C-alpha positions in Angstrom: 6.8 -0.9 12.3 8.0 2.6 11.3 11.5 3.0 9.2 14.7 4.4 10.9 15.6 6.6 7.9 14.4 10.1 6.5 14.9 8.4 3.1 13.2 5.0 3.8 10.6 2.7 2.2 7.7 4.6 0.7 9.1 8.0 0.0 8.5 8.0 -3.6 4.6 6.8 -2.8 4.2 9.5 -0.1 5.2 12.4 -2.4 3.0 11.2 -5.2 0.2 10.9 -2.6 1.1 14.5 -1.4 0.8 15.8 -4.9 -2.7 14.2 -5.4 -3.8 15.6 -1.8 -2.3 19.0 -2.9 -4.7 19.0 -6.0 -7.5 18.0 -3.9 -6.8 20.7 -1.9 -8.0 23.3 -4.2 -9.5 21.6 -7.1 -12.9 22.4 -5.9 -12.4 25.8 -5.5 -10.4 26.4 -9.0 -13.6 24.7 -10.4 -15.5 27.2 -9.5 -13.0 30.1 -10.5 -12.7 28.5 -13.8 -16.6 29.0 -14.6 -16.9 32.5 -13.9 -17.8 33.0 -17.4 -21.0 31.0 -16.8 -21.6 32.5 -13.3 -21.0 36.3 -15.2 -23.8 35.3 -17.6 -26.3 33.8 -14.9 -25.4 36.7 -12.5 -24.8 39.8 -14.5 -25.1 42.4 -11.9 -23.3 40.5 -8.9 -19.8 40.8 -10.1 -19.1 37.0 -9.1 -15.3 37.1 -9.9 -15.0 39.7 -7.0 -17.6 38.4 -4.6 -16.9 34.7 -4.8 -13.4 35.3 -3.5 -14.4 38.0 -0.9 -17.0 35.5 0.6 -14.4 32.6 0.3 -11.3 34.0 2.0 -12.9 36.0 5.2 -14.2 32.6 6.4 -11.0 31.1 5.5 -8.7 33.3 7.1 -11.1 33.3 10.2 -11.0 29.6 10.6 -7.3 29.4 10.1 -7.1 31.9 12.7 -8.7 29.8 15.1 -7.4 26.5 14.3 -3.6 27.9 14.4 -4.4 29.1 17.7 -5.5 26.0 19.0 -3.1 23.8 16.6 -1.4 22.1 19.4 -4.7 20.4 20.8 -6.3 19.4 17.3 -6.4 16.2 15.9 -4.6 16.7 12.3 -6.4 13.6 11.1 -9.7 14.4 11.9 -9.3 18.0 10.9 -7.8 17.1 7.4 -10.8 14.6 6.6 -13.3 16.9 7.7 -11.9 19.5 5.1 -11.7 16.9 2.3 -15.4 15.7 3.2 -16.3 19.4 3.0 -15.0 19.9 -0.5 -17.1 16.5 -1.4 -20.3 17.7 0.2 -19.9 21.2 -1.3 -19.1 20.3 -4.7 -22.4 17.8 -4.6 -24.5 20.8 -3.4 -23.5 22.7 -6.5 -24.7 20.0 -8.6 -28.1 19.7 -6.5 -28.6 23.7 -6.7 -28.2 23.6 -10.4 -30.5 20.7 -11.0 -33.0 22.0 -8.7 -33.3 25.1 -10.2 -32.5 23.9 -13.9 -29.6 26.1 -14.3 -31.4 29.5 -13.9 -30.0 32.6 -12.2 -31.8 35.3 -9.6 -30.6 36.5 -5.9 -31.7 33.2 -4.3 -29.5 31.2 -6.5 -26.4 33.6 -6.1 -26.6 33.5 -2.5 -26.7 29.6 -2.5 -23.6 29.8 -5.0 -22.2 32.5 -2.1 -22.7 30.0 0.7 -21.2 26.9 -0.9 -18.2 29.5 -1.8 -17.7 29.9 2.0 -17.9 26.1 2.5 -15.1 25.8 0.3 -13.4 28.5 2.1 -13.9 26.7 5.5 -12.6 23.4 3.7 -9.5 25.3 2.8 -9.0 26.2 6.0 -8.9 22.8 7.6 -7.0 21.2 4.7 -4.2 23.7 3.9 -3.1 24.8 7.2 -3.7 20.9 8.5 -1.8 19.3 5.6 1.5 22.0 5.8 1.6 21.8 9.2 1.7 18.0 9.3 4.0 18.0 6.3 6.3 20.6 8.0 7.0 17.5 10.5 8.3 15.8 7.7 10.5 16.3 4.4 10.7 19.6 2.7 9.9 17.4 -0.7 6.5 16.5 0.7 5.3 20.0 1.1 6.9 21.1 -2.3 4.9 18.0 -3.9 1.7 19.5 -2.3 2.2 22.9 -3.3 2.8 21.7 -6.5 -0.2 19.7 -6.9 -2.4 22.6 -5.5 -1.0 24.7 -8.7 -1.7 21.4 -10.8 -5.4 21.5 -9.5 -5.8 25.0 -11.7 -3.7 23.5 -14.8 -6.3 20.8 -15.1 -9.5 22.8 -14.3 -8.0 25.4 -16.8 -7.7 22.8 -19.5 -11.2 21.2 -18.9 -12.5 24.8 -19.3 -10.7 25.5 -22.5 -11.9 21.9 -23.8 -15.6 22.5 -23.0 -15.4 25.9 -24.6 -14.2 24.3 -27.6 -16.9 21.7 -27.4 -19.9 23.5 -26.4 -18.9 26.7 -28.0 -20.1 30.0 -26.0 -23.8 29.0 -25.5 -25.1 29.3 -22.2 -26.5 25.6 -22.1 -23.1 24.6 -23.3 -21.6 26.6 -20.1 -23.6 24.6 -17.8 -22.7 21.4 -19.2 -19.0 22.4 -18.5 -20.0 23.8 -15.3 -21.4 20.4 -14.3 -18.8 18.3 -15.6 -16.1 20.1 -13.4 -18.1 19.6 -10.2 -18.9 15.7 -11.0 -15.0 15.4 -11.5 -14.1 17.5 -8.7 -16.8 15.5 -6.2 -14.9 12.2 -7.4 -11.5 13.6 -6.7 -12.2 14.6 -3.6 -13.6 11.3 -2.8 -10.4 9.9 -4.2 -8.3 12.3 -1.6 -10.5 11.0 1.2 -9.3 7.5 0.6 -5.6 8.3 0.1 -5.4 10.5 3.4 -7.5 8.0 5.5 -6.1 4.6 4.6 -2.8 5.1 2.6 -0.9 8.0 3.6 -0.9 7.3 7.3 0.3 3.5 6.6 3.3 4.5 4.6 6.8 3.3 6.4 8.1 6.8 5.7 5.2 8.9 7.3 5.2 6.7 10.6 8.7 7.6 10.9 8.1 11.2 11.0 5.3 11.0 13.0 6.7 8.6 15.7 9.6 11.0 15.8 7.2 14.1 16.3 5.3 12.2 18.7 8.3 11.5 20.6 9.1 15.3 20.4 5.6 15.8 22.2 3.3 16.4 19.5 -0.1 15.1 20.4 -1.7 16.1 17.0 0.0 12.9 15.2 -1.6 10.4 17.7 -4.7 9.7 15.7 -2.8 9.1 12.2 -0.2 7.2 14.1 -3.2 4.8 15.4 -4.5 4.6 12.1 -1.2 3.6 10.5 -1.0 0.6 13.2 1.3 2.5 15.7 1.0 3.3 19.2 2.3 7.2 20.2 5.7 6.6 22.5 5.6 8.2 25.6 6.7 11.9 25.6 10.3 12.7 26.3 10.6 15.3 29.1 13.5 16.7 27.3 11.1 17.8 24.5 8.0 19.0 26.7 8.9 22.9 26.8 8.2 24.6 23.2 8.2 27.7 21.8 5.0 29.4 21.5 3.3 30.6 18.2 4.5 34.7 19.5 8.0 33.3 19.8 7.8 31.1 16.6 6.1 34.3 15.2 9.5 36.5 16.2 11.5 34.4 14.8 9.9 33.8 11.4 8.5 37.3 10.9 10.5 37.7 7.4 9.0 34.4 6.0 5.6 35.8 7.0 5.8 38.9 5.7 7.1 37.6 2.7 4.3 35.1 2.0 1.9 37.4 2.8 3.0 40.1 0.6 3.2 37.3 -2.2 -0.4 36.7 -2.1 -1.7 40.3 -1.5 -0.2 41.2 -4.8 -1.3 38.4 -6.9 -4.7 38.4 -5.9 -5.1 42.4 -6.1 -4.8 41.5 -9.6 -6.0 37.7 -10.3 -8.8 37.0 -11.2 -10.8 40.1 -10.6 -8.6 43.0 -12.7 -7.3 40.2 -15.2 -10.8 39.0 -16.3 -13.0 42.0 -15.9 -11.1 45.3 -16.2 -9.1 45.3 -19.3 -10.1 46.4 -23.0 -11.5 44.4 -25.7 -8.8 41.9 -27.4 -9.0 40.2 -30.7 -9.0 36.8 -28.4 -12.5 37.9 -27.6 -14.5 35.8 -24.9 -11.2 33.5 -25.1 -9.0 36.2 -23.4 -10.1 36.0 -19.9 -9.8 32.1 -20.4 -6.4 32.4 -21.7 -5.2 34.8 -19.2 -6.0 32.4 -16.4 -4.5 29.4 -18.4 -1.2 31.2 -18.7 -1.2 32.3 -15.0 -1.6 28.8 -13.9 0.6 26.9 -16.2 3.5 29.5 -15.3 2.4 29.2 -11.3 3.0 25.5 -11.6 6.4 25.7 -13.8 7.6 28.1 -10.7 6.4 25.7 -8.2 9.0 23.0 -9.6 12.0 25.3 -10.0 13.1 25.3 -6.4 13.7 21.5 -7.0 16.9 22.9 -9.0 19.2 23.6 -6.0 21.2 26.5 -7.9 17.9 28.4 -8.4 16.3 28.0 -5.1 16.5 31.0 -3.4 17.3 30.5 0.2 18.3 34.2 1.4 15.7 35.5 3.9 16.8 39.3 3.1 16.3 38.4 -0.6 13.0 36.4 -0.2 11.4 39.5 1.6 13.2 42.3 -0.8 12.0 40.5 -3.9 8.5 40.1 -2.6 8.3 43.9 -2.2 9.7 44.5 -5.5 6.9 42.5 -7.0 4.5 45.7 -6.5 6.3 47.3 -9.4 3.7 45.0 -11.3 1.1 47.1 -10.4 1.8 50.2 -12.6 3.1 48.0 -15.3 -0.3 46.0 -15.4 -2.2 49.3 -15.4 -0.3 50.7 -18.1 -0.8 47.2 -20.3 -4.3 47.4 -19.7 -4.9 50.5 -20.7 -2.3 51.0 -23.6 -0.9 47.9 -24.5 -1.8 44.9 -26.5 -3.0 41.1 -25.1 0.6 40.1 -25.7 1.7 42.4 -22.9 -1.0 41.3 -20.8 -0.2 37.8 -21.3 3.5 38.0 -20.6 2.9 39.9 -17.6 0.5 37.3 -16.3 2.9 34.8 -17.2 5.5 36.3 -14.8 3.3 36.8 -12.1 2.0 33.4 -12.2 5.9 32.0 -12.2 6.8 34.4 -9.2 3.6 33.4 -7.4 4.6 29.7 -7.8 8.4 30.2 -6.6 8.2 32.4 -3.9 6.0 30.1 -1.5 7.6 27.0 -2.1 10.8 28.9 -1.1 9.5 30.1 2.1 7.5 27.2 3.1 10.5 24.5 2.3 13.0 26.7 3.8 11.2 28.1 7.3 10.4 24.9 9.4 14.4 24.1 10.3 16.0 23.4 13.6 12.6 23.2 15.5 10.7 20.3 17.2 8.0 18.6 15.7 5.3 20.4 17.7 6.8 23.8 16.9 7.2 22.8 13.1 3.5 22.0 12.8 3.0 25.1 14.7 5.1 27.3 12.4 3.5 25.6 9.2 -0.1 26.8 10.5 1.4 30.2 11.4 2.6 30.4 7.7 -0.5 29.6 6.2 -2.5 32.1 8.4 -0.4 34.4 6.7 -0.8 33.3 3.4 -4.6 33.3 3.9 -4.5 36.8 5.2 -2.5 37.9 2.0 -5.4 36.3 -0.3 -7.8 38.3 1.7 -6.1 41.4 1.4 -5.4 41.1 -2.2 -9.1 40.3 -3.3 -10.7 43.1 -1.1 -7.8 45.5 -2.4 -8.8 44.2 -6.0 -12.3 46.3 -5.6 -10.2 49.3 -6.0 -9.6 48.8 -9.6 -13.4 49.5 -9.9 -13.2 52.9 -8.6 -14.2 55.2 -11.5 -15.7 52.2 -13.4 -19.2 52.5 -12.2 -21.2 49.5 -11.3 
């Protein structure tokens, strides 16, 4: 039986499981991003740091658009399980492809890597929108924990990359060993997420409470999860049958949507393409790109925990929008730091980029789904993730502008 309190039994466990599921949401993709130096050696003419994100994001946004439009009819349980399964099987296929080709390059292998990158994008669309929509029915701490987990995945993969680079040095064979290790770990971690979401999360009392409440308010997306938790969905209350549609929800929350869109546009127009490819030589040598990625990921993680300090959480919708616009001042800062500054300036700017990138999505996604019924919260969560994905797509597309005048 579900508990009858928002602070009921199982809240800590549920928060921890959300953290693990957040790590799994981006672990496979971050593993691919972390071995871009290996792919740069394997495919030197094909710009993998730019091409793989541009393959990943259109599929992610396209699928998100379809899922967001139909979110009220979609079985959230199947959606999320299918997403984690895609992460698992795609990580396995990376290993199979590498073994079948003995780590060799070539256009055929590159196309295979791009197809797997697209599969990661589809999995992301299923999981990120599904999980944030689902957690929007519950308490803000669950969303914050899930978002923090997504940042942790970047820190873990970067730490593994630094370790493997130190252990195997900079040989091609060493890079290959590191890449294979990433995807073995990724495959096992995605399997853990499948088990946790299928058998542990739906049975936690506090999760049953929130899903039962959402079902009583007319939500159909939680029925399968309630059944998995041993609860039959209650009959819909006629009082809750009418709900705001997506257009009305978006009109009421357009400032939040623009804030999250602008946040991700700016970040991904710079990271990882510009920061790892378009800077001059530094004393860190081949370690420079890894240090840049590490600093971004560490400060991104810190930024996702800052809103837990109540006095430091930005709640003003006007200020969130204003500051998201002001972040575009970082573009000339990065340009002049890359052209004239040293590696210290680039590391400092990248740290600030990561910190602000972690901070703003948490403020938006934990602050937006308020004063709505369960089905509306789920819909709004999906819409905000759609704008998040759109921002990433626009950012990785704009990152190609940095190549103007540089040749191919």
